[in-house]
N, C-alpha and C positions, 0 to 999 in steps of 0.2 A: 626558309625551311630547306634543310638538306635532304635530298632523296638519293639513296645509293642504288646502283644497278649491278646485279650479279647475273652470271649465266651458269656455268658448270662448276661444281665444287669437286675437285679431284685432279689427278695428273692428266696432262694432255697426251693423247695418243701420238705416235710418231707422225701419222699422216693427217693430223688435225689441220684444217685450212686456216683456222684462227686460234693458234695455241694460247694467245694471251687472254682469251676469254675463259680459260680454265684457272681458277683460283684454288690453290692447294688447301686441303682441309685444315692443316695446322695454321696456315695464314688466316683463314676465315675465323677459326677459333680465337686467335690472338686479336684479330680486328674487332670481334664482338666483345672480347674482354676489355679492349682499349676503350670502346664506346662506353661500356658500363662504368669503367674506372673514371672516365671523364664526365660522368653525369648525364650521358645521353640515355633516352628511353625511346624505344621504337613504338611508333604509332602507324596506323593504316592511313591510306589516302582518304577514306571515308571519315575517319576521326579528324584529320587535318581540315577537310572541307567543312565539316560541321563547325569547327572552331572559326575558320575564316569567314564563313557566310551565315552562320546561324547561332553564334554566340556560345558554341561549345567550349569545353576546357581542354587544354593541352598541358603536358608536363613542362617543367622549366626548360629542358633542352631536348626537344623532340627530334626524331629522325625517322624517315621512312626507309625501310629496307625492302627493296623490290627484287624479284627474280623473274627473268624472262624465259618464255618458251615452254617450260615444263620438263625439265631434266630430272631424272630419277634421284640424284643426290639432293635435290631440293626437298624431297620428302625424307630420304633416309638419313641425311646429315643436317640440313639447315633447320628442319622442323625441330628436332630435339635440341639443337644448339640454341635456337632462339627461345625455346621453352625453358631452358636452363636459366635464362635471364628474365623470364616472365614476359616475353615479347611475342608479338605476332608480326608476320611479314605480309607482303603483297605479292600474289602470284599472277603474273601477266601470262595468261595461258592461251596457246594456240587451241582453237576449238577442235581441231583434228590433228592427229599425228604427233602428239607429245609422247614422252617416255613414261608418263605417269598413268597408273591405273585409276579408275574412277574412285576406288576405295581410298587411294592415297590422297586424292584431292578432297574427298569428303572429310578425311581425318584432319587435313590442314584447315579446312573451313571450321570444323568443330573446335579446333584449337584457337580460333579467333582470327585466322588469316582472311584477308580480303581477296576475292577472286575478281580479276580485271581482264578485259578482253584484249587479245593480241592478234586479232583477225582469225580467219579459218586456216589459211594456207601460207601465212607469213610472206606475202607478196609485197613488192614495192607499190604502195598505194598511189603514188604520183604517176604511175604508168598505166593505170587501169581506166577503162571507159566508165561511164556513169553507172551502168547496171552492175558491172563487176565491183566497183567501189561500194555500192550499196550492199551487195552480197557479203563482202568481207567485213564491213563495218556493222551493218544492221544484223546480218546473219550470224556473225560470231556471238553477239550478245544474246540473240534468241536461243542459240544452241546451249550456251552456258546457263542461262536462266532456266531453261527447260530441264536440263540434266541435273542441276545442283540446287535449284530453288532459292537462289540468292539474287540480290538486285543487279549486280554488275554495273556499277555507276561510273567506272573509269576505264579508259582505253590507253593502249600503249602502241605507238607507231612502230611497225617492224623496221628494224635497222635505223630507226630514227628518221625515216623518210616521210615528209609531209609538205604540203603547200596550202594555199588558201582554200582550194577546192576540197582538199581532204579535211581540213579543219571544219569547214562548213558542213560536210557530211557527218562528221563525228558529233558536232553540236546538234544537228538536226535529228540524229539518232537518239538523243536524250542523255548522252553521257554528261557527267558533271565536270570531268576534267580529262586530260590526256597528257601522258609523259613522253618526253623526247630523249635524245641522246646529246643534247647540248649541255656542256658542262657549266655548272653554276648552281646557285641556290634557286629553288622554285619560288615564284612570285604569285601571290593571290590575284594580282591584276591581269594575269595571263593564264587562265585556267586550262586552255587547250594547247599551251606551249610550256609545260612544266619541265624545267631543267632537271637533269640528274647527273650525278657523278658516276661514270662507269668505272667499276673497280676491276682492274686487270691483274693478271697473275704476276706481273713484274713489280707490282707496287708495294706489297707487304704492308705492315702497319704504318711505316713512315709515309707511304704514299697516301694512305687513307687520311692520316693526320694532316698532311699537307693540303689535301682537298678541303678539309673542314676548317682549316686555320682562318 
């Protein structure tokens, strides 16, 4: 199963520390059209996991489209673009400090998007002590569930950083799966190490197509 990873949709500021995390809106539009033209249909991780583990159904060519952190264009641009195709995305949200208003997130959930936890403070989980790790993993889920009234079944490792201790904490917290930044197709046999293709601003449609080839 391919899982795509996006960050900011729009031009990178001159002082952006990671300019390649900015995908232009025309490129994003073309990439979504390419997926649709090639028979892909976006599903959430919840839908994927129901199919993998509980006999649920998936379309013939499913793809998960995920968005990290909670940047404003994920609401203003990604939401209507995916709605145009009849799709929902996965929002990997920092529990505190995102650019999105609560009403934005509620609108995305109402449109069928899945809300997944991305910690509270976007820290490197491999460098935290036990109490800090619990706060970021368990606490982020508790905040999102309380504020939005949704299950929050999935987790996303900040900057893709994890180890065996972090995986154990995520599993113990009750998450069904967790996404990484390791390129490749996600495998049902490794639910807490789900690979994703990070889509960068330099890739364009050709780069997306190469990832999924």
